N, CA and C atoms of all chains as a GROMACS GRO file, in nm:
protein
  648
    1UNK      N    1   3.945   2.383  18.401
    1UNK     CA    2   4.038   2.349  18.486
    1UNK      C    3   4.151   2.486  18.395
    2UNK      N    4   4.222   2.504  18.557
    2UNK     CA    5   4.318   2.617  18.520
    2UNK      C    6   4.412   2.552  18.431
    3UNK      N    7   4.575   2.641  18.332
    3UNK     CA    8   4.635   2.553  18.276
    3UNK      C    9   4.721   2.607  18.212
    4UNK      N   10   4.817   2.673  18.187
    4UNK     CA   11   4.917   2.710  18.167
    4UNK      C   12   5.005   2.628  18.025
    5UNK      N   13   4.979   2.749  17.934
    5UNK     CA   14   5.055   2.638  17.810
    5UNK      C   15   5.195   2.743  17.729
    6UNK      N   16   5.304   2.722  17.697
    6UNK     CA   17   5.426   2.826  17.660
    6UNK      C   18   5.385   2.800  17.492
    7UNK      N   19   5.446   2.875  17.482
    7UNK     CA   20   5.492   2.923  17.248
    7UNK      C   21   5.530   2.915  17.233
    8UNK      N   22   5.636   2.818  17.149
    8UNK     CA   23   5.764   2.795  17.134
    8UNK      C   24   5.741   2.879  16.952
    9UNK      N   25   5.877   2.965  16.938
    9UNK     CA   26   5.866   3.023  16.781
    9UNK      C   27   5.743   3.056  16.716
   10UNK      N   28   5.736   3.019  16.645
   10UNK     CA   29   5.609   3.124  16.513
   10UNK      C   30   5.515   3.107  16.592
   11UNK      N   31   5.421   3.022  16.696
   11UNK     CA   32   5.309   3.064  16.767
   11UNK      C   33   5.350   3.149  16.854
   12UNK      N   34   5.416   3.147  16.909
   12UNK     CA   35   5.395   3.273  17.002
   12UNK      C   36   5.433   3.402  16.923
   13UNK      N   37   5.472   3.388  16.788
   13UNK     CA   38   5.473   3.521  16.766
   13UNK      C   39   5.295   3.524  16.709
   14UNK      N   40   5.220   3.436  16.681
   14UNK     CA   41   5.138   3.406  16.584
   14UNK      C   42   4.987   3.383  16.744
   15UNK      N   43   5.024   3.367  16.818
   15UNK     CA   44   4.915   3.456  16.988
   15UNK      C   45   4.994   3.550  16.954
   16UNK      N   46   5.090   3.570  17.003
   16UNK     CA   47   5.139   3.797  17.085
   16UNK      C   48   5.175   3.661  17.174
   17UNK      N   49   5.268   3.604  17.240
   17UNK     CA   50   5.283   3.563  17.370
   17UNK      C   51   5.359   3.496  17.365
   18UNK      N   52   5.443   3.437  17.441
   18UNK     CA   53   5.504   3.320  17.564
   18UNK      C   54   5.476   3.231  17.623
   19UNK      N   55   5.363   3.242  17.708
   19UNK     CA   56   5.268   3.160  17.788
   19UNK      C   57   5.150   3.212  17.825
   20UNK      N   58   5.057   3.157  17.850
   20UNK     CA   59   4.940   3.253  17.894
   20UNK      C   60   4.918   3.054  17.960
   21UNK      N   61   4.847   3.148  18.083
   21UNK     CA   62   4.754   3.096  18.159
   21UNK      C   63   4.529   3.104  18.068
   22UNK      N   64   4.521   2.968  18.156
   22UNK     CA   65   4.403   2.966  18.056
   22UNK      C   66   4.294   2.924  18.162
   23UNK      N   67   4.176   2.877  18.150
   23UNK     CA   68   4.026   2.790  18.193
   23UNK      C   69   3.989   2.758  18.025
   24UNK      N   70   4.007   2.593  18.008
   24UNK     CA   71   3.970   2.544  17.934
   24UNK      C   72   3.893   2.363  17.956
   25UNK      N   73   3.794   2.338  17.950
   25UNK     CA   74   3.711   2.242  17.906
   25UNK      C   75   3.754   2.118  17.888
   26UNK      N   76   3.855   2.108  17.795
   26UNK     CA   77   3.927   2.082  17.665
   26UNK      C   78   3.931   1.923  17.746
   27UNK      N   79   3.882   1.814  17.723
   27UNK     CA   80   3.904   1.676  17.735
   27UNK      C   81   4.074   1.605  17.729
   28UNK      N   82   4.126   1.664  17.580
   28UNK     CA   83   4.268   1.592  17.550
   28UNK      C   84   4.315   1.740  17.553
   29UNK      N   85   4.505   1.696  17.534
   29UNK     CA   86   4.520   1.816  17.463
   29UNK      C   87   4.497   1.825  17.307
   30UNK      N   88   4.453   1.784  17.270
   30UNK     CA   89   4.418   1.790  17.080
   30UNK      C   90   4.318   1.860  17.059
   31UNK      N   91   4.226   1.857  17.211
   31UNK     CA   92   4.052   1.944  17.227
   31UNK      C   93   4.166   2.074  17.232
   32UNK      N   94   4.255   2.063  17.308
   32UNK     CA   95   4.240   2.191  17.378
   32UNK      C   96   4.364   2.267  17.278
   33UNK      N   97   4.434   2.162  17.150
   33UNK     CA   98   4.479   2.295  17.064
   33UNK      C   99   4.416   2.348  16.955
   34UNK      N  100   4.277   2.232  16.935
   34UNK     CA  101   4.254   2.323  16.801
   34UNK      C  102   4.131   2.464  16.850
   35UNK      N  103   4.107   2.460  17.023
   35UNK     CA  104   4.040   2.515  17.077
   35UNK      C  105   4.155   2.621  17.030
   36UNK      N  106   4.293   2.697  17.076
   36UNK     CA  107   4.366   2.745  17.123
   36UNK      C  108   4.406   2.823  16.951
   37UNK      N  109   4.403   2.711  16.886
   37UNK     CA  110   4.417   2.711  16.649
   37UNK      C  111   4.305   2.891  16.680
   38UNK      N  112   4.173   2.789  16.736
   38UNK     CA  113   4.037   2.904  16.614
   38UNK      C  114   4.091   3.005  16.733
   39UNK      N  115   4.105   3.016  16.870
   39UNK     CA  116   4.149   3.184  16.919
   39UNK      C  117   4.264   3.220  16.864
   40UNK      N  118   4.400   3.200  16.848
   40UNK     CA  119   4.478   3.317  16.777
   40UNK      C  120   4.537   3.299  16.652
   41UNK      N  121   4.450   3.221  16.617
   41UNK     CA  122   4.485   3.215  16.459
   41UNK      C  123   4.548   3.131  16.404
   42UNK      N  124   4.636   3.026  16.439
   42UNK     CA  125   4.709   2.982  16.437
   42UNK      C  126   4.726   2.856  16.247
   43UNK      N  127   4.830   2.915  16.193
   43UNK     CA  128   4.817   2.808  16.076
   43UNK      C  129   4.861   2.713  16.066
   44UNK      N  130   4.949   2.656  16.192
   44UNK     CA  131   4.958   2.497  16.149
   44UNK      C  132   4.832   2.414  16.279
   45UNK      N  133   4.842   2.323  16.193
   45UNK     CA  134   4.755   2.222  16.231
   45UNK      C  135   4.781   2.179  16.368
   46UNK      N  136   4.740   2.101  16.374
   46UNK     CA  137   4.720   1.931  16.494
   46UNK      C  138   4.906   1.842  16.440
   47UNK      N  139   4.816   1.883  16.320
   47UNK     CA  140   4.943   1.750  16.248
   47UNK      C  141   5.071   1.778  16.244
   48UNK      N  142   5.120   1.902  16.221
   48UNK     CA  143   5.230   1.947  16.212
   48UNK      C  144   5.307   1.968  16.367
   49UNK      N  145   5.214   1.950  16.446
   49UNK     CA  146   5.312   2.053  16.604
   49UNK      C  147   5.294   1.946  16.697
   50UNK      N  148   5.337   1.961  16.740
   50UNK     CA  149   5.436   1.832  16.874
   50UNK      C  150   5.391   1.929  17.050
   51UNK      N  151   5.315   1.866  17.134
   51UNK     CA  152   5.318   1.915  17.200
   51UNK      C  153   5.448   1.820  17.343
   52UNK      N  154   5.471   1.945  17.398
   52UNK     CA  155   5.538   1.851  17.552
   52UNK      C  156   5.487   1.911  17.706
   53UNK      N  157   5.510   1.790  17.784
   53UNK     CA  158   5.424   1.791  17.956
   53UNK      C  159   5.540   1.736  17.998
   54UNK      N  160   5.579   1.861  18.102
   54UNK     CA  161   5.687   1.780  18.212
   54UNK      C  162   5.849   1.777  18.087
   55UNK      N  163   5.821   1.895  18.044
   55UNK     CA  164   6.000   1.802  17.917
   55UNK      C  165   5.962   1.644  17.820
   56UNK      N  166   5.874   1.597  17.807
   56UNK     CA  167   5.884   1.488  17.751
   56UNK      C  168   5.739   1.518  17.629
   57UNK      N  169   5.769   1.482  17.526
   57UNK     CA  170   5.674   1.424  17.433
   57UNK      C  171   5.545   1.400  17.482
   58UNK      N  172   5.464   1.421  17.443
   58UNK     CA  173   5.278   1.348  17.472
   58UNK      C  174   5.218   1.298  17.406
   59UNK      N  175   5.141   1.231  17.381
   59UNK     CA  176   5.060   1.243  17.242
   59UNK      C  177   4.940   1.320  17.270
   60UNK      N  178   4.846   1.384  17.219
   60UNK     CA  179   4.717   1.402  17.212
   60UNK      C  180   4.686   1.418  17.237
   61UNK      N  181   4.613   1.281  17.227
   61UNK     CA  182   4.518   1.189  17.348
   61UNK      C  183   4.562   1.255  17.475
   62UNK      N  184   4.622   1.284  17.560
   62UNK     CA  185   4.722   1.301  17.666
   62UNK      C  186   4.554   1.371  17.711
   63UNK      N  187   4.520   1.325  17.841
   63UNK     CA  188   4.429   1.413  17.915
   63UNK      C  189   4.467   1.517  17.975
   64UNK      N  190   4.370   1.654  17.968
   64UNK     CA  191   4.370   1.797  18.036
   64UNK      C  192   4.300   1.757  18.166
   65UNK      N  193   4.475   1.818  18.274
   65UNK     CA  194   4.379   1.807  18.436
   65UNK      C  195   4.449   1.954  18.474
   66UNK      N  196   4.359   1.974  18.563
   66UNK     CA  197   4.397   2.124  18.640
   66UNK      C  198   4.520   2.144  18.744
   67UNK      N  199   4.523   2.190  18.664
   67UNK     CA  200   4.734   2.271  18.613
   67UNK      C  201   4.849   2.245  18.580
   68UNK      N  202   4.741   2.164  18.469
   68UNK     CA  203   4.904   2.106  18.351
   68UNK      C  204   4.949   2.211  18.328
   69UNK      N  205   5.077   2.200  18.269
   69UNK     CA  206   5.132   2.284  18.233
   69UNK      C  207   5.160   2.196  18.067
   70UNK      N  208   5.204   2.252  18.011
   70UNK     CA  209   5.211   2.248  17.878
   70UNK      C  210   5.304   2.357  17.727
   71UNK      N  211   5.393   2.303  17.656
   71UNK     CA  212   5.448   2.335  17.552
   71UNK      C  213   5.450   2.316  17.408
   72UNK      N  214   5.420   2.398  17.360
   72UNK     CA  215   5.374   2.350  17.242
   72UNK      C  216   5.498   2.405  17.127
   73UNK      N  217   5.546   2.335  17.032
   73UNK     CA  218   5.645   2.326  16.980
   73UNK      C  219   5.624   2.265  16.800
   74UNK      N  220   5.622   2.413  16.745
   74UNK     CA  221   5.599   2.378  16.592
   74UNK      C  222   5.702   2.320  16.501
   75UNK      N  223   5.746   2.312  16.425
   75UNK     CA  224   5.865   2.228  16.368
   75UNK      C  225   5.966   2.305  16.398
   76UNK      N  226   6.091   2.178  16.367
   76UNK     CA  227   6.205   2.286  16.442
   76UNK      C  228   6.302   2.271  16.303
   77UNK      N  229   6.376   2.378  16.319
   77UNK     CA  230   6.453   2.306  16.188
   77UNK      C  231   6.628   2.453  16.240
   78UNK      N  232   6.616   2.319  16.367
   78UNK     CA  233   6.791   2.425  16.385
   78UNK      C  234   6.917   2.350  16.292
   79UNK      N  235   7.041   2.364  16.330
   79UNK     CA  236   7.165   2.334  16.273
   79UNK      C  237   7.121   2.426  16.134
   80UNK      N  238   7.972   1.218  17.671
   80UNK     CA  239   7.919   1.262  17.551
   80UNK      C  240   7.813   1.390  17.656
   81UNK      N  241   7.786   1.454  17.529
   81UNK     CA  242   7.768   1.585  17.587
   81UNK      C  243   7.645   1.700  17.486
   82UNK      N  244   7.583   1.751  17.538
   82UNK     CA  245   7.498   1.814  17.436
   82UNK      C  246   7.520   1.975  17.533
   83UNK      N  247   7.458   2.050  17.462
   83UNK     CA  248   7.514   2.184  17.538
   83UNK      C  249   7.421   2.344  17.451
   84UNK      N  250   7.366   2.384  17.489
   84UNK     CA  251   7.323   2.495  17.399
   84UNK      C  252   7.389   2.565  17.514
   85UNK      N  253   7.403   2.696  17.361
   85UNK     CA  254   7.470   2.808  17.500
   85UNK      C  255   7.468   2.980  17.411
   86UNK      N  256   7.458   3.021  17.505
   86UNK     CA  257   7.425   3.206  17.375
   86UNK      C  258   7.562   3.222  17.385
   87UNK      N  259   7.638   3.227  17.379
   87UNK     CA  260   7.830   3.267  17.380
   87UNK      C  261   7.835   3.224  17.243
   88UNK      N  262   7.940   3.291  17.144
   88UNK     CA  263   8.036   3.207  17.074
   88UNK      C  264   8.087   3.084  17.083
   89UNK      N  265   8.022   2.956  17.028
   89UNK     CA  266   8.077   2.853  17.021
   89UNK      C  267   8.224   2.814  17.101
   90UNK      N  268   8.238   2.816  17.164
   90UNK     CA  269   8.408   2.781  17.135
   90UNK      C  270   8.477   2.609  17.187
   91UNK      N  271   8.491   2.560  17.043
   91UNK     CA  272   8.517   2.377  17.106
   91UNK      C  273   8.683   2.366  17.137
   92UNK      N  274   8.610   2.168  17.094
   92UNK     CA  275   8.756   2.160  17.202
   92UNK      C  276   8.770   2.053  17.208
   93UNK      N  277   8.910   1.986  17.208
   93UNK     CA  278   8.956   1.897  17.213
   93UNK      C  279   8.872   1.767  17.219
   94UNK      N  280   8.885   1.688  17.125
   94UNK     CA  281   8.801   1.576  17.150
   94UNK      C  282   8.823   1.402  17.195
   95UNK      N  283   8.800   1.379  17.301
   95UNK     CA  284   8.803   1.248  17.358
   95UNK      C  285   9.037   1.236  17.360
   96UNK      N  286   9.084   1.334  17.411
   96UNK     CA  287   9.241   1.339  17.353
   96UNK      C  288   9.307   1.128  17.456
   97UNK      N  289   9.206   1.152  17.586
   97UNK     CA  290   9.311   1.053  17.609
   97UNK      C  291   9.258   0.881  17.583
   98UNK      N  292   9.136   0.943  17.491
   98UNK     CA  293   9.099   0.726  17.414
   98UNK      C  294   9.249   0.694  17.391
   99UNK      N  295   9.295   0.644  17.428
   99UNK     CA  296   9.359   0.578  17.382
   99UNK      C  297   9.312   0.480  17.228
  100UNK      N  298   9.242   0.410  17.237
  100UNK     CA  299   9.150   0.352  17.155
  100UNK      C  300   9.104   0.383  17.026
  101UNK      N  301   9.086   0.546  17.051
  101UNK     CA  302   9.048   0.654  16.940
  101UNK      C  303   9.158   0.636  16.852
  102UNK      N  304   9.089   0.643  16.676
  102UNK     CA  305   9.190   0.636  16.581
  102UNK      C  306   9.156   0.756  16.482
  103UNK      N  307   8.985   0.788  16.474
  103UNK     CA  308   8.960   0.857  16.411
  103UNK      C  309   8.850   0.968  16.459
  104UNK      N  310   8.864   1.109  16.454
  104UNK     CA  311   8.753   1.219  16.473
  104UNK      C  312   8.710   1.320  16.356
  105UNK      N  313   8.558   1.274  16.358
  105UNK     CA  314   8.474   1.400  16.276
  105UNK      C  315   8.431   1.486  16.361
  106UNK      N  316   8.468   1.593  16.273
  106UNK     CA  317   8.408   1.737  16.347
  106UNK      C  318   8.339   1.802  16.264
  107UNK      N  319   8.185   1.886  16.275
  107UNK     CA  320   8.106   1.899  16.213
  107UNK      C  321   8.080   2.125  16.232
  108UNK      N  322   8.096   2.229  16.155
  108UNK     CA  323   8.044   2.291  16.201
  108UNK      C  324   7.930   2.353  16.077
  109UNK      N  325   7.843   2.384  16.149
  109UNK     CA  326   7.765   2.440  16.114
  109UNK      C  327   7.713   2.614  16.125
  110UNK      N  328   7.710   2.693  15.995
  110UNK     CA  329   7.760   2.803  15.998
  110UNK      C  330   7.699   2.860  15.953
  111UNK      N  331   7.591   2.920  15.950
  111UNK     CA  332   7.545   3.100  15.913
  111UNK      C  333   7.577   3.137  15.753
  112UNK      N  334   7.511   3.106  15.651
  112UNK     CA  335   7.540   3.153  15.485
  112UNK      C  336   7.413   3.274  15.501
  113UNK      N  337   7.502   3.289  15.338
  113UNK     CA  338   7.442   3.414  15.298
  113UNK      C  339   7.329   3.405  15.237
  114UNK      N  340   7.250   3.286  15.195
  114UNK     CA  341   7.175   3.281  15.118
  114UNK      C  342   7.032   3.194  15.170
  115UNK      N  343   6.953   3.225  15.135
  115UNK     CA  344   6.865   3.078  15.180
  115UNK      C  345   6.765   3.037  15.070
  116UNK      N  346   6.773   2.950  14.970
  116UNK     CA  347   6.647   2.966  14.913
  116UNK      C  348   6.658   3.103  14.824
  117UNK      N  349   6.746   3.122  14.734
  117UNK     CA  350   6.786   3.250  14.606
  117UNK      C  351   6.769   3.363  14.724
  118UNK      N  352   6.775   3.381  14.885
  118UNK     CA  353   6.717   3.506  14.911
  118UNK      C  354   6.878   3.552  15.059
  119UNK      N  355   6.881   3.656  14.998
  119UNK     CA  356   7.019   3.751  15.084
  119UNK      C  357   6.957   3.719  15.206
  120UNK      N  358   7.056   3.687  15.250
  120UNK     CA  359   7.050   3.661  15.431
  120UNK      C  360   7.092   3.757  15.467
  121UNK      N  361   7.056   3.859  15.594
  121UNK     CA  362   7.153   3.963  15.713
  121UNK      C  363   7.239   3.851  15.812
  122UNK      N  364   7.148   3.798  15.890
  122UNK     CA  365   7.162   3.765  16.011
  122UNK      C  366   7.042   3.706  16.072
  123UNK      N  367   7.081   3.584  16.167
  123UNK     CA  368   6.952   3.469  16.157
  123UNK      C  369   6.962   3.493  16.328
  124UNK      N  370   6.830   3.435  16.400
  124UNK     CA  371   6.794   3.462  16.478
  124UNK      C  372   6.759   3.289  16.592
  125UNK      N  373   6.846   3.269  16.685
  125UNK     CA  374   6.817   3.098  16.737
  125UNK      C  375   6.723   3.074  16.858
  126UNK      N  376   6.598   2.986  16.864
  126UNK     CA  377   6.551   3.050  16.973
  126UNK      C  378   6.526   2.882  16.996
  127UNK      N  379   6.558   2.825  17.138
  127UNK     CA  380   6.502   2.737  17.205
  127UNK      C  381   6.376   2.722  17.358
  128UNK      N  382   6.350   2.569  17.354
  128UNK     CA  383   6.297   2.566  17.421
  128UNK      C  384   6.399   2.425  17.495
  129UNK      N  385   6.477   2.567  17.596
  129UNK     CA  386   6.604   2.440  17.659
  129UNK      C  387   6.619   2.307  17.734
  130UNK      N  388   6.502   2.306  17.824
  130UNK     CA  389   6.509   2.196  17.914
  130UNK      C  390   6.474   2.095  17.764
  131UNK      N  391   6.377   2.056  17.743
  131UNK     CA  392   6.394   1.936  17.627
  131UNK      C  393   6.518   2.000  17.493
  132UNK      N  394   6.520   2.062  17.477
  132UNK     CA  395   6.635   2.058  17.376
  132UNK      C  396   6.765   1.984  17.454
  133UNK      N  397   6.777   1.966  17.529
  133UNK     CA  398   6.923   1.914  17.582
  133UNK      C  399   6.880   1.854  17.649
  134UNK      N  400   6.756   1.737  17.674
  134UNK     CA  401   6.718   1.633  17.688
  134UNK      C  402   6.722   1.512  17.516
  135UNK      N  403   6.673   1.619  17.424
  135UNK     CA  404   6.642   1.527  17.317
  135UNK      C  405   6.812   1.502  17.222
  136UNK      N  406   6.814   1.655  17.282
  136UNK     CA  407   6.966   1.658  17.189
  136UNK      C  408   7.110   1.549  17.299
  137UNK      N  409   7.101   1.523  17.407
  137UNK     CA  410   7.162   1.429  17.478
  137UNK      C  411   7.118   1.231  17.454
  138UNK      N  412   7.001   1.249  17.411
  138UNK     CA  413   6.935   1.118  17.338
  138UNK      C  414   6.988   1.102  17.243
  139UNK      N  415   7.016   1.242  17.129
  139UNK     CA  416   7.105   1.164  16.991
  139UNK      C  417   7.216   1.161  17.018
  140UNK      N  418   7.236   1.230  17.078
  140UNK     CA  419   7.408   1.150  17.144
  140UNK      C  420   7.402   0.998  17.200
  141UNK      N  421   7.316   0.947  17.269
  141UNK     CA  422   7.330   0.880  17.332
  141UNK      C  423   7.272   0.750  17.245
  142UNK      N  424   7.198   0.717  17.124
  142UNK     CA  425   7.157   0.650  17.063
  142UNK      C  426   7.293   0.644  16.948
  143UNK      N  427   7.338   0.741  16.903
  143UNK     CA  428   7.499   0.770  16.816
  143UNK      C  429   7.528   0.648  16.831
  144UNK      N  430   7.595   0.663  17.006
  144UNK     CA  431   7.700   0.531  17.060
  144UNK      C  432   7.710   0.478  17.038
  145UNK      N  433   7.542   0.451  17.004
  145UNK     CA  434   7.518   0.308  17.011
  145UNK      C  435   7.481   0.201  16.900
  146UNK      N  436   7.432   0.283  16.793
  146UNK     CA  437   7.442   0.255  16.680
  146UNK      C  438   7.594   0.275  16.607
  147UNK      N  439   7.693   0.359  16.658
  147UNK     CA  440   7.708   0.319  16.559
  147UNK      C  441   7.911   0.265  16.660
  148UNK      N  442   7.870   0.230  16.768
  148UNK     CA  443   7.971   0.212  16.816
  148UNK      C  444   8.062   0.341  16.875
  149UNK      N  445   8.016   0.456  16.856
  149UNK     CA  446   8.137   0.569  16.916
  149UNK      C  447   8.171   0.545  17.072
  150UNK      N  448   8.332   0.614  17.104
  150UNK     CA  449   8.366   0.650  17.153
  150UNK      C  450   8.352   0.761  17.225
  151UNK      N  451   8.294   0.832  17.149
  151UNK     CA  452   8.323   1.008  17.216
  151UNK      C  453   8.209   1.101  17.124
  152UNK      N  454   8.104   1.156  17.186
  152UNK     CA  455   8.048   1.258  17.068
  152UNK      C  456   8.027   1.324  17.198
  153UNK      N  457   8.027   1.482  17.100
  153UNK     CA  458   7.930   1.579  17.174
  153UNK      C  459   7.921   1.698  17.079
  154UNK      N  460   7.783   1.734  17.091
  154UNK     CA  461   7.755   1.876  17.034
  154UNK      C  462   7.700   2.021  17.051
  155UNK      N  463   7.752   2.090  17.032
  155UNK     CA  464   7.709   2.205  17.140
  155UNK      C  465   7.600   2.332  17.019
  156UNK      N  466   7.447   2.338  17.068
  156UNK     CA  467   7.435   2.488  16.954
  156UNK      C  468   7.442   2.608  17.005
  157UNK      N  469   7.454   2.679  16.995
  157UNK     CA  470   7.458   2.764  16.991
  157UNK      C  471   7.256   2.883  16.932
  158UNK      N  472   7.190   2.980  17.085
  158UNK     CA  473   7.169   3.047  17.027
  158UNK      C  474   7.134   3.172  16.998
  159UNK      N  475   7.017   3.255  16.992
  159UNK     CA  476   7.087   3.455  16.947
  159UNK      C  477   7.004   3.427  16.847
  160UNK      N  478   7.183   3.587  16.878
  160UNK     CA  479   7.161   3.677  16.782
  160UNK      C  480   7.275   3.595  16.693
  161UNK      N  481   7.267   3.575  16.550
  161UNK     CA  482   7.417   3.515  16.492
  161UNK      C  483   7.489   3.572  16.346
  162UNK      N  484   7.487   3.637  16.350
  162UNK     CA  485   7.598   3.726  16.234
  162UNK      C  486   7.637   3.576  16.138
  163UNK      N  487   7.647   3.686  15.952
  163UNK     CA  488   7.708   3.617  15.915
  163UNK      C  489   7.823   3.503  15.868
  164UNK      N  490   7.853   3.404  15.846
  164UNK     CA  491   7.943   3.320  15.935
  164UNK      C  492   8.006   3.213  16.027
  165UNK      N  493   7.886   3.315  16.181
  165UNK     CA  494   7.933   3.289  16.292
  165UNK      C  495   7.919   3.110  16.248
  166UNK      N  496   7.916   3.038  16.333
  166UNK     CA  497   7.915   2.873  16.351
  166UNK      C  498   7.771   2.920  16.459
  167UNK      N  499   7.749   2.843  16.448
  167UNK     CA  500   7.583   2.786  16.482
  167UNK      C  501   7.532   2.584  16.592
  168UNK      N  502   7.610   2.559  16.474
  168UNK     CA  503   7.652   2.417  16.591
  168UNK      C  504   7.718   2.385  16.567
  169UNK      N  505   7.809   2.262  16.640
  169UNK     CA  506   7.916   2.235  16.629
  169UNK      C  507   7.907   2.047  16.696
  170UNK      N  508   8.013   1.951  16.595
  170UNK     CA  509   7.933   1.792  16.622
  170UNK      C  510   8.025   1.729  16.646
  171UNK      N  511   8.086   1.652  16.751
  171UNK     CA  512   8.265   1.616  16.730
  171UNK      C  513   8.189   1.488  16.710
  172UNK      N  514   8.295   1.326  16.659
  172UNK     CA  515   8.266   1.260  16.719
  172UNK      C  516   8.385   1.166  16.711
  173UNK      N  517   8.408   1.115  16.785
  173UNK     CA  518   8.558   0.979  16.789
  173UNK      C  519   8.503   0.834  16.782
  174UNK      N  520   8.591   0.779  16.738
  174UNK     CA  521   8.527   0.623  16.721
  174UNK      C  522   8.708   0.552  16.685
  175UNK      N  523   8.715   0.420  16.661
  175UNK     CA  524   8.828   0.350  16.656
  175UNK      C  525   8.827   0.339  16.480
  176UNK      N  526   8.770   0.392  16.380
  176UNK     CA  527   8.824   0.339  16.279
  176UNK      C  528   8.717   0.511  16.213
  177UNK      N  529   8.770   0.531  16.032
  177UNK     CA  530   8.696   0.674  16.034
  177UNK      C  531   8.576   0.645  15.927
  178UNK      N  532   8.485   0.491  15.904
  178UNK     CA  533   8.382   0.499  15.894
  178UNK      C  534   8.349   0.519  15.987
  179UNK      N  535   8.327   0.427  16.082
  179UNK     CA  536   8.148   0.514  16.171
  179UNK      C  537   8.189   0.647  16.283
  180UNK      N  538   8.311   0.743  16.187
  180UNK     CA  539   8.306   0.862  16.256
  180UNK      C  540   8.282   0.947  16.185
  181UNK      N  541   8.285   0.901  16.057
  181UNK     CA  542   8.224   1.014  15.965
  181UNK      C  543   8.034   0.968  15.932
  182UNK      N  544   7.983   0.866  15.945
  182UNK     CA  545   7.864   0.807  15.911
  182UNK      C  546   7.795   0.892  16.090
  183UNK      N  547   7.835   0.844  16.161
  183UNK     CA  548   7.831   0.899  16.332
  183UNK      C  549   7.769   1.046  16.324
  184UNK      N  550   7.899   1.077  16.222
  184UNK     CA  551   7.817   1.271  16.261
  184UNK      C  552   7.744   1.331  16.234
  185UNK      N  553   7.733   1.268  16.075
  185UNK     CA  554   7.657   1.326  15.951
  185UNK      C  555   7.467   1.220  16.050
  186UNK      N  556   7.479   1.152  16.057
  186UNK     CA  557   7.358   1.102  16.111
  186UNK      C  558   7.319   1.212  16.273
  187UNK      N  559   7.469   1.186  16.315
  187UNK     CA  560   7.366   1.276  16.458
  187UNK      C  561   7.360   1.447  16.412
  188UNK      N  562   7.428   1.544  16.295
  188UNK     CA  563   7.352   1.625  16.256
  188UNK      C  564   7.227   1.676  16.232
  189UNK      N  565   7.204   1.541  16.156
  189UNK     CA  566   7.039   1.542  16.043
  189UNK      C  567   6.967   1.521  16.175
  190UNK      N  568   6.932   1.400  16.307
  190UNK     CA  569   6.881   1.427  16.417
  190UNK      C  570   6.867   1.507  16.414
  191UNK      N  571   6.975   1.592  16.456
  191UNK     CA  572   6.928   1.701  16.557
  191UNK      C  573   6.845   1.812  16.489
  192UNK      N  574   6.869   1.838  16.396
  192UNK     CA  575   6.794   1.928  16.218
  192UNK      C  576   6.644   1.933  16.268
  193UNK      N  577   6.662   1.773  16.254
  193UNK     CA  578   6.508   1.728  16.260
  193UNK      C  579   6.412   1.670  16.380
  194UNK      N  580   6.479   1.700  16.516
  194UNK     CA  581   6.390   1.661  16.644
  194UNK      C  582   6.452   1.768  16.758
  195UNK      N  583   6.577   1.843  16.756
  195UNK     CA  584   6.552   1.922  16.857
  195UNK      C  585   6.494   2.061  16.846
  196UNK      N  586   6.377   2.148  17.027
  196UNK     CA  587   6.340   2.168  16.978
  196UNK      C  588   6.422   2.346  16.963
  197UNK      N  589   6.514   2.362  16.838
  197UNK     CA  590   6.522   2.481  16.802
  197UNK      C  591   6.501   2.518  16.690
  198UNK      N  592   6.440   2.683  16.684
  198UNK     CA  593   6.379   2.779  16.548
  198UNK      C  594   6.499   2.852  16.468
  199UNK      N  595   6.479   2.881  16.371
  199UNK     CA  596   6.575   2.990  16.349
  199UNK      C  597   6.467   3.066  16.305
  200UNK      N  598   6.472   3.187  16.252
  200UNK     CA  599   6.422   3.353  16.203
  200UNK      C  600   6.486   3.366  16.087
  201UNK      N  601   6.495   3.381  15.987
  201UNK     CA  602   6.566   3.453  15.905
  201UNK      C  603   6.570   3.565  15.900
  202UNK      N  604   6.671   3.677  15.945
  202UNK     CA  605   6.619   3.811  15.886
  202UNK      C  606   6.732   3.889  15.754
  203UNK      N  607   6.650   3.884  15.662
  203UNK     CA  608   6.642   3.923  15.541
  203UNK      C  609   6.716   4.108  15.476
  204UNK      N  610   6.778   4.073  15.337
  204UNK     CA  611   6.854   4.162  15.354
  204UNK      C  612   6.741   4.328  15.318
  205UNK      N  613   6.592   4.261  15.278
  205UNK     CA  614   6.546   4.328  15.262
  205UNK      C  615   6.440   4.410  15.405
  206UNK      N  616   6.474   4.336  15.524
  206UNK     CA  617   6.397   4.394  15.637
  206UNK      C  618   6.355   4.278  15.682
  207UNK      N  619   6.268   4.172  15.612
  207UNK     CA  620   6.175   4.071  15.649
  207UNK      C  621   6.198   3.976  15.735
  208UNK      N  622   6.158   3.869  15.807
  208UNK     CA  623   6.212   3.810  15.944
  208UNK      C  624   6.123   3.753  15.908
  209UNK      N  625   6.181   3.578  15.952
  209UNK     CA  626   6.118   3.502  15.870
  209UNK      C  627   6.112   3.340  16.051
  210UNK      N  628   6.026   3.317  16.067
  210UNK     CA  629   6.052   3.173  16.090
  210UNK      C  630   6.077   3.097  15.960
  211UNK      N  631   6.177   3.023  15.999
  211UNK     CA  632   6.209   2.891  15.913
  211UNK      C  633   6.124   2.756  15.946
  212UNK      N  634   6.054   2.674  15.838
  212UNK     CA  635   6.006   2.562  15.876
  212UNK      C  636   5.804   2.573  15.952
  213UNK      N  637   5.800   2.684  15.990
  213UNK     CA  638   5.683   2.707  16.087
  213UNK      C  639   5.558   2.732  15.996
  214UNK      N  640   5.440   2.810  15.984
  214UNK     CA  641   5.369   2.824  15.935
  214UNK      C  642   5.387   2.955  15.766
  215UNK      N  643   5.512   2.866  15.642
  215UNK     CA  644   5.498   2.990  15.645
  215UNK      C  645   5.364   2.953  15.471
  216UNK      N  646   5.315   3.118  15.428
  216UNK     CA  647   5.241   3.052  15.358
  216UNK      C  648   5.297   3.004  15.216
   0.00000   0.00000   0.00000
């Protein structure tokens, strides 16, 4: 399935880009994150990253579908 | 009730001036300081995921209004490159009495820091730059 991933902050630095379009056969967003973590060497595990689809946070069990666009959100620290 | 993200210096505004039920207004300014955990900081860079930041920030203000019975609340967060002393975030709340205004303002800034997708990268005096709260060794 073709999907689009947006990386924020430290994840964008580690991936060397802020957007990536890719093919994946992962069934859930959790599996997809683990794949991307291996590929880019992310230091953060799934437990400390959140994921959003269409500007709403979703669970890692959310299914991966053709054309999905998601945002990976490392721990925040504004203020 | 208004949460905003801006790239420009934060311009604060009078809060709830027309609401005559208001007896207390509390404002908080968060500024860029020169030391973090013992290291000298030169500047800060904030980035955000804007669509979600605005949504989550607005949700926090709505929750605060319910929870503390506030009559009005507003917050502005600046992003981009900030210098020492610059205002990074501003929160203002208005209520009938001071108790809920102080508590509500404190709650809002704590929730903003915990939940809104905004990140800061510190630029240290020794030239190193680090995203805070990320995967730091």
